[in-house]
Structures are given as structure tokens and as C-alpha cells.
C-alpha positions in Angstrom: 9.2 -6.4 1.6 12.9 -7.2 1.9 15.2 -5.4 4.3 16.6 -3.0 1.6 15.1 -3.1 -1.9 14.6 -1.1 -5.0 11.2 0.5 -5.3 9.1 -0.7 -8.2 9.4 2.2 -10.7 7.4 2.4 -13.9 7.6 5.2 -16.5 6.3 2.9 -19.3 2.9 3.2 -21.0 0.1 1.6 -19.0 -3.3 1.0 -20.5 -4.9 1.4 -17.1 -3.3 4.8 -16.3 -3.7 8.3 -17.5 -1.8 11.0 -15.7 -2.1 14.4 -17.4 -2.6 18.0 -16.6 -6.2 18.9 -17.7 -5.0 22.1 -19.3 -2.5 20.3 -21.6 -3.7 21.3 -25.0 -1.1 19.3 -27.0 -2.7 16.0 -26.2 -6.3 14.8 -26.1 -7.3 14.8 -22.5 -9.1 11.7 -21.0 -11.6 12.4 -18.3 -12.5 9.6 -15.9 -15.8 7.9 -16.7 -15.4 8.4 -20.5 -15.7 5.1 -22.4 -12.8 4.2 -24.6 -13.3 3.6 -28.3 -12.2 0.3 -29.8 -8.4 0.2 -30.1 -7.9 3.2 -27.8 -5.7 3.0 -24.7 -4.6 5.3 -22.0 -1.0 6.4 -21.9 0.8 7.9 -18.9 2.1 11.4 -20.0 5.4 11.6 -18.0 5.9 15.2 -19.3 3.1 16.2 -16.9 5.3 15.2 -14.0 8.4 16.7 -12.4 8.8 13.4 -10.5 6.8 10.2 -10.5 7.7 6.9 -8.8 5.8 3.8 -7.4 6.5 1.7 -4.4 5.2 -1.7 -3.2 5.1 -3.4 0.2 4.0 -7.0 0.8 0.6 -6.3 2.3 -1.2 -3.1 1.3 -0.9 -0.1 3.6 -4.1 1.7 3.6 -2.9 4.4 6.0 0.4 6.2 6.4 1.9 9.5 7.6 5.0 11.5 6.6 7.8 11.8 9.2 9.5 15.1 9.4 13.3 15.0 9.0 16.3 17.3 9.8 17.3 17.8 6.1 15.7 21.2 5.8 12.6 22.9 4.4 11.4 23.6 0.9 13.7 21.0 -0.7 13.6 20.8 -4.5 17.1 19.6 -5.4 17.2 16.0 -6.7 17.6 13.3 -5.6 15.1 13.6 -2.8 14.5 11.5 0.3 11.3 11.0 2.3 10.6 9.1 5.5 7.1 7.7 6.2 5.4 5.4 8.6 2.6 3.1 7.4 0.5 0.2 8.7 -0.5 -2.9 6.9 -3.9 -4.5 6.2 -2.9 -8.2 5.9 -5.6 -10.9 5.5 -4.3 -12.6 8.7 -4.7 -10.5 11.8 -1.5 -11.7 13.4 0.9 -10.9 10.6 0.3 -7.1 10.4 3.1 -4.6 10.9 3.9 -0.9 11.4 6.5 -0.1 8.7 9.0 2.7 9.1 10.3 3.5 5.6 13.0 5.5 3.9 12.3 6.4 0.2 15.6 7.7 -1.2 17.4 8.4 -4.4 14.2 9.9 -5.8 15.3 11.5 -9.1 13.5 13.8 -11.5 11.3 12.1 -14.1 12.5 12.4 -17.6 12.8 10.8 -21.0 16.4 11.5 -21.7 17.7 7.9 -22.1 19.4 7.0 -25.3 19.2 3.2 -25.7 22.4 3.2 -27.8 24.5 4.9 -25.1 25.9 2.4 -22.6 27.1 5.2 -20.4 23.5 6.6 -20.1 22.3 3.1 -19.2 24.8 2.9 -16.4 23.7 6.3 -15.3 20.1 5.3 -15.2 21.0 2.3 -13.0 22.5 4.7 -10.5 19.2 6.6 -10.4 17.1 3.7 -9.3 15.0 4.8 -6.2 15.6 2.8 -3.0 13.2 1.7 -0.2 14.4 0.6 3.2 11.9 -0.6 5.8 12.0 -1.6 9.5 9.0 -3.6 10.8 7.2 -3.5 14.1 4.7 -6.3 14.8 1.2 -5.0 15.2 -1.8 -6.8 16.6 -4.6 -6.5 14.1 -4.8 -4.5 10.8 -3.8 -0.8 11.1 -6.8 1.3 10.4 -4.9 4.5 10.7 -1.5 5.8 11.7 -0.3 9.3 12.6 3.1 10.5 13.6 4.4 13.5 15.6 7.4 14.8 17.5 7.5 14.7 21.3 10.7 15.8 23.2 12.8 15.3 20.0 11.4 11.7 19.6 9.4 10.6 16.6 6.3 8.7 17.8 3.3 7.3 16.0 -0.2 6.4 17.1 -2.0 3.5 15.5 -5.7 2.5 15.4 -6.1 -1.3 15.5 -9.0 -3.2 14.1 -9.1 -4.8 17.5 -10.3 -1.6 19.1 -7.0 -0.6 20.6 -5.0 2.6 20.1 -1.2 2.2 20.5 1.6 4.7 20.8 5.1 3.7 19.4 8.5 5.2 19.7 10.1 5.0 16.2 13.6 6.3 16.9 15.3 2.8 16.8 13.6 2.0 13.5 14.5 5.4 12.0 18.2 4.9 12.9 18.1 1.4 11.4 16.8 2.4 8.0 19.6 5.0 7.7 22.3 2.3 7.8 22.4 -1.1 6.0 24.4 -2.6 8.8 22.0 -1.3 11.5 19.1 -2.5 9.5 20.5 -6.0 9.2 21.2 -6.1 12.9 17.6 -4.8 13.6 16.1 -7.5 11.5 18.1 -10.2 13.1 17.2 -9.1 16.6 13.6 -8.5 15.9 12.7 -11.8 14.3 12.2 -13.5 17.6 10.6 -10.6 19.5 8.6 -7.5 18.8 8.7 -4.0 20.2 6.2 -3.0 22.8 4.1 0.2 22.5 4.8 3.1 24.8 1.2 3.1 25.7 -2.1 1.3 24.8 -5.6 2.6 25.3 -8.4 0.0 25.4 -11.2 2.4 26.5 -12.9 2.7 23.1 -15.9 0.4 23.0 -15.4 -0.2 19.2 -12.7 0.1 16.6 -12.2 3.4 14.8 -10.3 5.3 12.1 -10.4 9.0 13.3 -7.1 10.2 14.8 -5.1 13.4 14.9 -2.1 14.9 16.9 -2.4 18.5 18.1 0.0 20.7 16.2 0.2 23.4 18.9 0.6 21.2 22.1 3.0 18.3 21.6 1.6 15.0 22.7 -2.1 15.9 22.8 -4.1 13.4 20.7 -7.7 13.0 19.7 -9.2 9.6 18.7 -12.7 8.8 17.5 -14.4 5.4 17.0 -17.1 3.8 14.9 -19.6 4.0 17.8 -19.6 7.8 18.0 -17.1 8.6 20.8 -14.2 11.0 20.7 -11.5 10.8 23.5 -8.9 13.4 24.3 -5.4 12.4 25.3 -2.9 14.5 27.2 0.7 13.5 27.9 1.8 12.9 31.5 5.2 13.5 33.1 5.8 9.8 33.3 6.0 9.5 29.5 2.6 8.0 29.2 -0.8 9.5 28.5 -3.9 10.4 30.4 -7.0 9.7 28.4 -10.3 11.3 29.4 -12.7 8.4 29.8 -15.6 10.8 29.2 -16.2 11.0 25.4 -17.2 14.2 23.7 -21.0 14.2 23.3 -22.6 15.2 20.0 -22.2 12.8 17.1 -24.9 10.1 16.7 -22.9 7.8 14.4 -19.3 6.7 13.5 -16.7 9.5 13.8 -14.7 9.2 10.5 -12.0 11.9 10.8 -10.6 14.4 13.2 -8.5 17.6 12.7 -7.1 19.9 15.4 -7.0 23.6 14.6 -3.5 24.6 13.4 -3.6 27.7 15.5 -5.9 27.3 18.5 -4.7 24.7 21.0 -8.2 23.6 22.3 -10.2 23.6 19.1 -11.0 20.3 17.3 -13.0 19.5 14.2 -14.7 16.2 13.5 -16.9 14.6 10.8 -19.2 11.7 10.9 -21.4 9.1 9.2 -24.3 11.2 10.7 -23.6 13.7 7.9 -22.4 16.5 10.2 -19.2 18.5 10.8 -18.7 19.6 14.4 -16.3 22.1 16.0 -15.3 21.4 19.7 -13.8 23.4 22.5 -12.0 20.6 24.4 -11.6 22.7 27.6 -15.3 22.5 28.2 -17.2 19.6 29.9 -17.6 16.8 27.3 -21.3 17.2 27.3 -21.1 20.9 26.4 -17.9 20.9 24.3 -19.5 21.1 20.9 -19.5 24.8 19.9 -20.7 24.5 16.3 -22.7 21.9 14.4 -23.1 21.8 10.7 -25.8 19.2 10.1 -26.3 17.7 6.6 -22.9 18.9 5.5 -23.1 16.2 2.9 -25.9 14.1 1.4 -24.5 11.0 3.1 -21.4 10.0 5.2 -18.8 12.7 5.7 -15.6 10.7 5.3 -12.7 13.2 5.6 -11.8 16.8 6.5 -8.7 18.9 6.3 -8.1 22.2 8.1 -6.3 24.9 6.2 -3.1 25.9 8.0 -3.3 29.6 7.0 -6.9 30.4 6.4 -10.1 29.7 8.4 -11.2 27.1 5.9 -12.0 23.4 6.2 -12.5 21.1 3.1 -14.6 18.0 3.4 -15.3 15.0 1.3 -18.1 12.5 1.5 -19.7 9.3 0.2 -21.7 11.5 -2.2 -18.5 12.3 -4.1 -18.8 16.0 -3.3 -16.1 18.3 -2.0 -17.2 21.2 0.1 -15.0 24.1 1.2 -16.3 25.7 4.4 -15.5 29.2 5.8 -15.5 28.5 9.5 -16.8 32.0 10.2 -20.0 31.1 8.3 -20.2 27.3 8.6 -23.4 27.6 10.7 -25.2 28.9 7.7 -24.6 25.4 6.1 -23.6 27.1 2.9 -20.2 26.1 1.6 -17.8 28.6 0.3 -17.3 26.4 -2.8 -18.6 23.0 -3.9 -17.1 20.6 -6.5 -18.6 17.4 -7.9 -15.9 15.7 -9.9 -15.3 12.4 -8.1 -17.4 9.5 -9.4 -17.3 7.5 -6.2 -16.9 8.3 -2.5 -14.1 10.7 -1.5 -11.7 8.9 0.8 -8.9 11.5 1.4 -8.4 15.2 1.2 -5.6 17.6 2.3 -4.7 21.2 1.9 -1.3 22.1 0.4 1.1 22.9 3.4 2.3 26.2 1.9 -0.3 27.4 -0.8 -3.5 28.1 1.0 -5.6 28.0 -2.2 -4.5 24.5 -3.3 -5.7 21.1 -2.0 -5.7 17.5 -3.2 -8.5 14.9 -3.1 -8.7 11.2 -3.8 -11.4 8.6 -4.0 -12.7 5.2 -4.7 -12.9 6.2 -8.4 -9.1 5.6 -8.5 -8.2 9.2 -9.2 -6.4 12.0 -7.3 -7.5 15.6 -8.2 -5.5 18.8 -7.6 -7.5 21.9 -7.0 -6.7 25.6 -6.9 -9.4 27.9 -5.5 -7.5 31.0 -6.7 -8.4 30.2 -10.4 -11.5 32.0 -11.5 -13.5 31.6 -14.8 -13.1 34.5 -17.1 -13.7 35.2 -20.8 -9.9 35.1 -21.6 -9.5 31.5 -20.4 -13.0 30.2 -21.3 -11.9 29.2 -24.8 -9.2 26.9 -23.4 -11.4 25.2 -20.8 -12.7 21.6 -21.2 -16.4 21.1 -21.0 -17.6 19.7 -17.7 -14.3 20.5 -15.9 -14.3 23.3 -13.4 -11.4 25.8 -14.0 -10.2 25.1 -10.4 -9.4 21.5 -11.3 -5.7 21.6 -12.2 -4.7 18.0 -12.6 -6.0 14.4 -12.6 -3.7 11.6 -11.5 -4.6 8.0 -12.0 -3.0 4.5 -11.9 -3.7 3.4 -8.4 -6.6 1.0 -7.4 -8.8 2.0 -4.5 -7.0 5.1 -3.2 -7.2 5.4 0.6 -4.9 8.2 1.7 -2.7 11.1 0.4 -0.4 13.6 2.1 1.6 16.5 0.9 5.2 16.3 2.1 5.7 19.3 4.3 9.4 19.6 3.4 9.6 18.5 -0.2 8.1 21.3 -2.4 4.7 20.2 -3.7 5.5 16.5 -3.5 2.5 14.2 -2.9 2.5 10.7 -1.6 -0.6 8.5 -1.9 -1.4 4.9 -0.9 -3.9 2.5 -2.3 -4.5 -1.2 -2.4 -2.1 -1.3 -5.4 0.7 0.4 -3.5 2.3 3.8 -3.1 2.8 6.7 -5.5 5.2 9.6 -4.8 5.1 12.4 -7.4 5.2 16.1 -8.2 3.2 17.5 -11.1 4.0 20.4 -13.3 0.7 22.1 -12.2 1.7 22.8 -8.6 
């Protein structure tokens, strides 16, 4: 990735991509898994998008997080700007980086161009999205990265494949990507040296992927590894962290994901390869901290969970391709509030909409992202418009990325989703949400 480059943007037809609202009756809708007839090809329906762009980095970034900015909430006026932090998965361990990125000049997707009008061509050039990135050298591939705000500083935690967890201050990089001159200076000065993390924890006995910052207590972090251990971090006055060396006891296999309660400062949820979802009270002794256990939550590994910010619900996704929505008041009954089997391969990412408590997005190894709305119910009036085999709660199917790893709703850009895969980033908003 160069210091300041255009994002790769494509609104052209792509035979490997079909992005369309499943309730669009004007076109024939393709459902993943359906074989194509001879001569048939898939076409990206740009009318199904309010905005749709693609971005590429040198090495794939299989984890990222969105950085909150000071430009305001609920932004819908184009062009839009987003800041993210990502971590690379390069083939060589020693050439990996944390990348702080600014995605700017994100315009509304449209087909208004007149090829005979030179003025419109010039106008289209001015609407090219931009990507600026500042690199931080990272030892080992970045398994996962999560950002937060502590004392007005943007910091990020990274899980390394080498078994270390690092904390980084991103303020210098964020200042650099806001100015071409500062970015050039940053790149010159950082070619010969690399930034040092604020803190590094080497107490995990194995690498991991699970990681989450507490939303109610700044600086509190939970990390889980592939052995089965979860450690709780608390910030210290010296600007470092104290990590409880006693892991939370309960899981019997790799901890895959962690989610702090959005409302209760000491409550943590986890999921594991042992097929369970657990709820913890981190104030208790680590041997007794597990308050609730939902065994056999999925038929196999539970890969991801997301905690609804406004309702007592958790959604989980597993290797079995299932999505389960759990009411935390009844999770011990092991009966989900709702179950969806749409993904054809393991679910790798899931997240509730930050404002609409009924909406969530899921993604998987079947190369598709699905948008769901639990408020939609099947009734006789809409039954005639439904597609056979598609639950009415499924609003939209987005494709075009290979091996999707992670997605996040932007908390400040209305209904904008960013997703990453081996093939790069997508940033989009659909007409459905």
C-alpha cells in the first residue's frame, strides 16, 4: 500500500459477484449455492446499494476495528469519511504491520455518468475515494485487533500469532493520515525504526483470537487464547496494565470470542470450540466466576458472538453454519429465541446494528454477508412475495469477497458496514437498512 492512494473501486459487472436485496422483485434473485445455467453470469445490482466501494492493502487484513472520530453521530451526508485500524496476515512473520487507515471521499453509488459528457467525467474523477495509511511494524501476523478510547487517546490491542498481546497508542498515526505532509514525514522517519507498544503481555501460554475492550470502564480488556484461558486486564495509574495471571476457569477448549456487557461493568460473555457460551462475573474468584453455562449452544465450534447494545440478547455463529439468537434471561434453557440456517459454511463474523436492536449482520466462509431483521414476521399479506427457502427475516445478501473474516457496523455512519476478507475490504450501505 502506498502512502496515499486511491481505493480500488468497482461498480462494473462481475461474474463472481451478486449483491442484491432478496425482496427485489424486478430482477431474478440468485441464492448462494444455486448452480448457474450455461451462459448465465452474476451481475452486481448497484441499485441495491446507497454506497458501495472496495479497498485493497498489500497483505490481507483478516481483522480490523473502526475508530471513532470527532465528526459527529448519525452521519449520512456524502462524501463520508471513516477511520479504521487493521492488522496484516503476511506470509513472512517479520513483515506484518498494524495499519491505521483513513477512507475518505466516499460518495454515493450511482449510475448517472454520461460517457459523452466530458464535464461529468471530470466530476467522476473528483469523486474517487481515497485511502491513506500509516504503518506500525508488528511481530507476527495480527490475529485480531480492537480499538478503544482511554483518556482521549485512541489505543488498540493486537493479538499476535506469536502468543503476545500488545497495546498501541495510535494518535501519531491518526495525525499523520490527516495530512499529506505529516504522512510523508511519518513514513520517512519510520522506515528505519518502529514504534514500541505501550504494553505487552506474554502470560498467555498459547496464541489466541478472542479480545474485547469493556465499554463501561475505559481501559479494561479481556483476552482469550487457544488453550482455554481468559485473562482480565485493568489499567494502572502508570499508564500500563495489570493482568490477572489467574485465568477464568470454565472452558475446556479454545476461546474463540469475547464480548463485554454493554451495560454491566463486570459481566463478560465468551464462546468456545467446546460448543458452549458462558457468562462471567469478573468480580468473583476466577474459579467461581462463571455464572451461566449454555453447553451445546451449537453442534460444533461456536466461533463468534455479539451482545445487543439495547436488549438482553446475544447472537452466536458457529462452524455448523447456524445463527442462534439467545435471550439472556432464558439462555440456561438452551433454547434459542430464534435460529437461522442460511450460511453454507462456518459463520466467521456477526454483529448487531448499533442503533436498530432488531437488525444484525453475519458473514461466513461461504463468501456472503447476510443482513437480518428480527422484527419481520411471516404473514399472509407478504407470503406471496417471499422466496422459497428464504426466511422473511433475511433482508439482503452481499457477495463479492473471498473468505470473509470480519465485519463491523460503523457506529457514526448510518447503517454503513465495513467487511474484510482475503480479497480485501468492502465498505457499503444497502437500501434495505
